[in-house]
N, C-alpha and C positions, 0 to 999 in steps of 0.2 A: 504493499500500499504506499503510495507516494506521500511524503511529508510536505504539507502545505502550511503556509504562515497564516492559518485561520483557526479559530476555535471550533472544531467540529464535534457536535454532540448528537450525532445521528448514527443509525446502525450501518454496518458494513455493506449490506445489500444495497441501500440507497446510494452510498458513495461509489460502490463498484459499478453500478449501472450508469451513473453520471460520467464517471471517468471512462467507461467503455464507449459512451457516446462521443466524448472528447477525442479518444483515440481514433475512432472511425472518421471523425471530422478532419483531423490533422494528419492522418495517415500513419502515425506512430504511437507507441505506448506513451501515455502522458507522464512526463517526468519533469516537473517544474524546476528542479534544482539543476538540470542539465540542458533544458530546452534552448535557452538563449545561447549557451556556448556551442551547442550543436548547430544551431541556425547560423551562427557566424562562420563556423568551420565549413559547413556545407555550401553556403553561398559563396564564400571565398574560393572554395575548391572548384565550383562551377565556373567562376570567372577566370581562375587560374588555368583551367583546361582550355578555355577559349583563347586565352592569351598565348598559351603554348602553341596552339595551332597557328596563330598569327605569326609568332616568332619563327616558326619553321619556314614559313613562306618568305619571311623577310630577313632571314639570317644573313644572306649575302649582301644585304643593303644596310648593314648595321650602322654605318656612319651617315646614312641618308637622313636628312632632317625630318622627312615624313615618318620614318620609323620611330624616331624619338617622340614625335607627336602622337603616334599610334600607341606607344607604350604609356604615355601620360594619360591618354584617353582611357585605356584599359584599367589603369590604376584608379582613376576617378570612378569608373563604372563599378569596379570591385568595391570601393568604399561606399558608394551609394547603395548598391544592392545589399551589402552586409548591414548597413544602418537601417535600411527599410525592413529587412527581414527580422532584425532584432526588435525593432519597434513593434512590428506586427505580432511577434510572439509575446511581447510584454502585454499587448492589448488582449490577446486571447487568454493569457494567464490571469489577468485581472478579471475578465468576465467569468472565467471558470471559478475563481475564488468567490465571486459574488453568488454564483449559482449554488455552490456548496453551502453558503450561509443560509440560503433560502430553501434548501432541500428538507422535506419532512422525513420522519422516521420510516414511513411506509410509502412505497412506490409501486406502480403497476408492473406486472411481469411482461406486459405488451411491449414489443420493441419500438423504438423511435424510427420513423421512416428515414431511410438513407438519403433521399433527396432533400428532406428537411434538414438533416444534419449538415450536408454539403453546403446548402444555402446559408445556414446559420453561421458557420465558421468562415465562409467566404465573405459574408457581410460584416462580421464583427471584428475582423482582423485590423481594420483601419479606424476603429472607433477609439479615440483617446480621451473623450470627455467622460469624466468620472460618473456623472449622473446618468448618462446614456448607458454606460457599461453596467451600472446597477440594474437598470431596467432589463437589459439583455441577459444578465445573470438570472434574474427572476424568471424571465421567459424560458431560459434553458431548464431551470429547475422545474417549472410548471409543465413543460413538455415531457421531461423525463418522468415526472410523477403521473401525468395523465396524457399519454400520446394522443395526437390529433386535437389537442385543445387550442393550439395556436397555428394559424395558417402561415405559409411561406410569405404571403403578401404582408402580413403584419411584421415579419422580420425586416422586410424592405422599407416599410414605413418608419420603423424605429431607426434604422440605419440613416435615413435622410433627415431625421429630426434635428433641428438646431437646439441649442440649450434654451434659447428664448421660447421656442415653440413648445418645448417640454414644460417649461414653467407656466405658460399660458394654459396648456392642457390640464395641468394640475389644478388650476383654478376652475376649469370647466368640470372636472371630476367632482369638485366640492359640491356642485348643485345638480349632479346627474341623478335621474330617476331610472331605475331598472325594472322593466316588466318581469315579474316573477314567473310568468308563464313562458314567454318567448325569449327571455334573457336579453332582449333588445334594450338599448339605453337611449335616453333622450333628455333634453332640457326643456322643461315647461316654461313658457315665457310669462313673466308677471304682467298683470294688467296695467301697464303704464302707457299713457298716451304719448309715446315717443318712438321715433324711428330707431332709437338706440336703447331698448328696454333693459339690457343687462349691464349697461355702462356703470351704473351705481354699484354693481357687485363685482367689478373688476374685469368684465368682459365687454369691451367696446366692439363696435361693428368691425373695425379693422382686425381685432383679435380673432373674431369668428371667421373672417375671410382668410386669415393666416392658417387657422386650424383646418379650414376647408381645403386650402391648397396643399396642406400636409397630408390630406387623406383621412382626417380624423372625425370630422362632422360634415353635415350637409347644410351649411349656413345659407345657401341660396335656395333651399327647399323648405322654407318655413311654411308648415302646413297645419291644418286643424286635425288633431288626432281624436278619433272617436274613442272616448273612455267609456267602457261598458260597466254595467252593474256587477259588482263583486270582483272587478279587476284589482289586482294587488301590485303595488309598486314599492320598491325599496328606495329609501332616501337616507343616505348615511347608514346607520346601523338599525334603523327602524323601518318596518313595513307599514304601508297604509292601504286600507281597503276602500275602494270607491263604492259608495252605497247607492249612487244614482248614475245615470248616463249623463254625458256631457261631451262637448267638443272643446278641446284645448289647443291653443297654438303652441307649437313645439319646434325645436331644432334637433333632429335625430343624429345620433352618432353613426358613423359607418361601422361595418363589421369589424374592421381593423381597430377603430377607436373603441368599440365595445370590448374587444379582447384586451386592449391595452388598459382599460379601466382597472382591472384587477392587479396591475403591476405598478401603479404609481400611487403616491400618497397625496391626498388632497391638501392644498395649502391655503385655502381661503380661511381667514379668521373665523372662529366658531360663531361669534356674534353676527358676522355678516351673513353667513349661510343661514343662521337662524332667522335673521330679518327677511331673507328671501323666502324661506319656508312660511313664516308668519304672513307675509304679504300674499303669497300664493293661496294659502289655505283660507285667508280672510275673503279673498276674491271668490274662491270656490263656494264658500258658504253664502255669500251675497248673491251668487248666481244659481243657487239651488243645487249645488253639488255637495253631497254629504260625504265627508271623508273621515274614517276612523283609523286610529293606529292599531296595529296588530302586535300583541305582546306574546312572548318575550321578543326582544330584538334578535335578528338573525344576521349572519354574515356570509357573504358569498366569496368562495375561493375558486380558482381555476379547476374545472373538472367537476364541480359540484352540480349535480342534476336535481337537487332538492329545490322545489319552488318556494 
C-alpha cells in the first residue's frame, strides 16, 4: 500500500479500489513517492533518444552553426517536457490525495468505466488551482464509490471552470432546490419586480450568464415550473412538501450542474439564504401555495437513490 501524506481513516478495500482506478488512468502502479522522479527520468530519456538520432545524422557537421542551434533547441525541449510532465504528475497526485480524503469506508464492487477513467486523468493533469482539484478529488471518490454517478461531460465542465466561476456556482448552490423525485435542481426566483431578481442574494444577471456559458445553469431559459401537489423539494438540509399546485418562475441547473451540486460547499451567508427562503415562502403563501417542511432533515450524497 503506497504511503501518502494524508490522514486516511478508511478501510483497505476503498483505498485499493481508488488506487486501482488511478493506476488504470496513468498506466502504472500509483507510487506517489517515486512518480515525479520517474516522470523526469522518462521524459528526459525520450528527449535524449530523439537527440541521439539527430546527433547521428549531424555528426559530420559538428562545427556547423546549425548543429549547435539544433543541440540548444533539443536541450530546451528536454527541459520543457520534463517540467511539464513533473507539473502534471504533481497535479494528478494532488487530486488523488483529495479523492482519498473524500472516500467513504464502503464502496461498490462495480468497476469504474475505463473510458471515464481515461477522460478523468487526461483532464485533471493540467489543473493547478487548489479549489478545482478539491472538486475533482471529490468527483473521483464519488465515482469510485458509486460508478456511473458522474458523466464524462461533467469532468469536462469542471476542467474548464475558472476559480471565479466556481465561487459564483457556490453561491448558486446556496439557494438551489432539488426535486426529491427527479433529482433535478433549480433556483426558484423570488417575486421581485426587477429584471435582476437575484442580485440582492449575490447572483446578478451577469453571474447567471457566466454560469450558463460554463454549462452549469440555463439562465436564458427562465420558465414557469408546474409545482404539483405533494411534490417534495430539498433546500439546504430541509425538505419541503408542496401542499397545493402552482407555477413558479425558475432557473434550472443543467445535468452537469446538478451533478456538481453534491461536490461543492455553499458559500452564501446563512442569513442571506434564509432571507431568500423567507421571501420565497412568504410569496408562496400570499399566492395560495401551501408549503410545509418535512422532518427530520435529510441529506443527499452522490449515488443516493432515496427520495
